[in-house]
C-alpha positions, 0 to 999 in steps of 0.5 A: 316474449320474456327477458330474463333479469340478471340476479343480484348474485351474477352482478356481484360475481361479474364485478369480482371478475372485473376486479380480478382482471384489472388487477392482473393487468396492473400487475403485468404492467408493473412487471413489464416496466421493471424488466425494461427499466432493470434488464437482466442477463436472464431476461436478455437471453430469453429475448433472443430469437430461437432461445425458447426450449421445448422439453419432451412430453411424457407421451412423447418419451413413451412413444420413443421408447416403444419404437426403440423396443420394436426395433430391438425386437426386430433386430435381435433375432436377425443378430442371433440368426447371423451369430448361429450362421457363423457357428454353424459355418465354423462347425462345418469347417471343422468337420470338413478338416476332420474328413480330409484328415481321415482321407490323408490317413487312408492314403498313408496307411491304406486304411482308416483309423480304428474306432479305438485300439484295444488289446486284441483278446478273444477270451478276455485275457491279456497282459496286466498293463492292458488293464482289460475290463472283464465286462467289455474286454476293452483294454489298453492302449485305448487311443481313438480314431481322433488321436490317430489323425492329429499329424494330418490336422497340423497337430504334430507337436501334440502327436509327437508327444504321444507314445501309442505303444503305451496306454492313454493313462501312462503318467507321461501322457497326463498333460498331453491328453488334456490338450484343448483342440479347437478343431474338435470343438463346435462353437454352438455346443453349450455344454463346455469345451474344457477338459473333464475326468473320465468317470466310472459306472457310478459317476465318480471319477475313475482312478487308475493307480490312484490317479484320475484320467483327465482328458480333452473334450470333443464335439465330434464322434465316429459312426459305429453303424446301425449296431452297437457292440460295446459293454457286454456285447464286446465280451459276449460269445455271440450276439444278435444283429438285424438282417433286415431293418425293414422287416425287423428280422435278426440272426445270432452270430458268434462274436468271441471278442471280434466286434467286426462280427456285429458292427456294420459301420466304418469305425469300431474297436480295432477296426481297419476299414478301407474304401473298398469295404464301403460297398454302400458308397462313400457318398451315402455313408455317414462317417462322422457327426456331432455330439454336444457336451450338453447331452454327454462328454466325449473325448478326442483321446480315446477309450479308457477301460472301466469308464462310463459315459453318463447322460446329462439330460435325463429321460426314461430311455437313457442311462450310462453306457460303456467306455466305447461311447467316449468316442463312438455312436451308432444309429440303430436298430441294434440287436437287443436295444428296445424302447420302452414299448418293445420296439427296436430303437432308431435314433437320428440326430437329436432324437428324443431318446437322448442316448449317449450313443447317438448324435446330438447337435444344438444347431436349429432343426438338426445337425451336421455329419461328414460322409465317407467321401469327405463332404459335409451335410446338414441332416434334419432331426426329422429325417426318415428313421429307416433312411438315417439307419441306411445311411449309417452302415457301410455294406447293408446294400440299402438304397438311400436316395436323396436326403 
C-alpha cells in the first residue's frame, strides 16, 4: 500500500486558504464590534424579530402570472356567455312585445297590418303623389307593418305625429321617421342601431325632391312566406309559384299587381291577413324574425319606392334587392329564384346565401322567431330546409312536426 505525498503546490494553496479564512474572521469580528459599540437606527431595526423581508423570486412571479392567466381564460368565456344570454333574453322580450302588439292590432282592426301600404294599382298607374315605381309598382304612402303597431307598443307620441294619408317622404315626417326605437333593436346585432339613408339601385342615397330619406333602424322583419313577390314580380302580369316544394313542381299564375296571388305568408304588399286565413295553424307559422344590420339595413318605417337594400356581406349568391326587403323577408323556395347550380333556394336563419331577403341573426347557433300565436322560439341554423319552408307559409297544408 502506498501513501500519496502532498505536493508543494497543495501546501501553498492550503496556506493561502488558511490566510483568507483568518482574514475574514478578523473582519467579521471588527464589524461586530463596531455594530455593538455604535448602533444605528438601521441596525436596531434589523435586529427586531420578524423584521426581515423576503422578496418574490422571478420563478414565483411567473407562476403567479400563469395562474392568473389560466383563471382569466376560464372566466372570460363564462362572462361572455352570460352577456350573450342577457342579450338574447332582451331580444326575445322585444319579439314577444311585438308579437303581442300584432295580436292587439288584430283585435282592434280584425286583421293584421299590411306588410306595407302601397297605392293599389293594377296597371302601374296612379297619382303623381304616390310616386309609383315603374319596375315594382310600389308606391306611397309606404308605411310598414312596424309603424302600424306603434300605438300598441306604448309609442303613441310617435304614432300621433305620423299622418298615414301622406307618404313616408313627406317633409313633415322627416324628423319622426328617424326615431330610434329600442323595441325594434336586438342588442346582439353588431351592424349598428342608428338611422340610415335609404339607397338606390347603385348604392347612393335615394333623393326625393332633392332630399335624402333617412329612417330609423330595425332588426326585426316580417315573413312574406316561401315565395317572394317584389321587384319585377310586383309589376308582372304573371308569375311562377311552387305548388309542391318537395316535388319541386311549379305553376304560372296571373298577378296584375296583386301580390296576394303569389305571396303565401302573413305579410306582403297591401296584405290583410286574418287569423282564419292561417289554416296551417298560428303555432306552426312564422310571422316575424331577426335580421341583423351586419347583413343589410332594415327599418321600422316602411318601404320607399325606388329604394334598394344592399348586402353588407358579399357572396356569389346575393346582391341588391327591391324596396320591399327594407321590412320583409321570405324563406324560399320562390319561383324563378335559383342558386348557382340551378336548384331552388331555401334559406333559413343564417343560411350562407346571405340574401338581404332572408332572416339573419348574430345569436350563436341560430335565431329567434315569433310565431303567429305570439310565442317566441329559437330556430337552429341547421334546421331542415323543407321544415323551415313549411313553417313560413300560412296555408300550404304542410305537416311541420316538432322543431
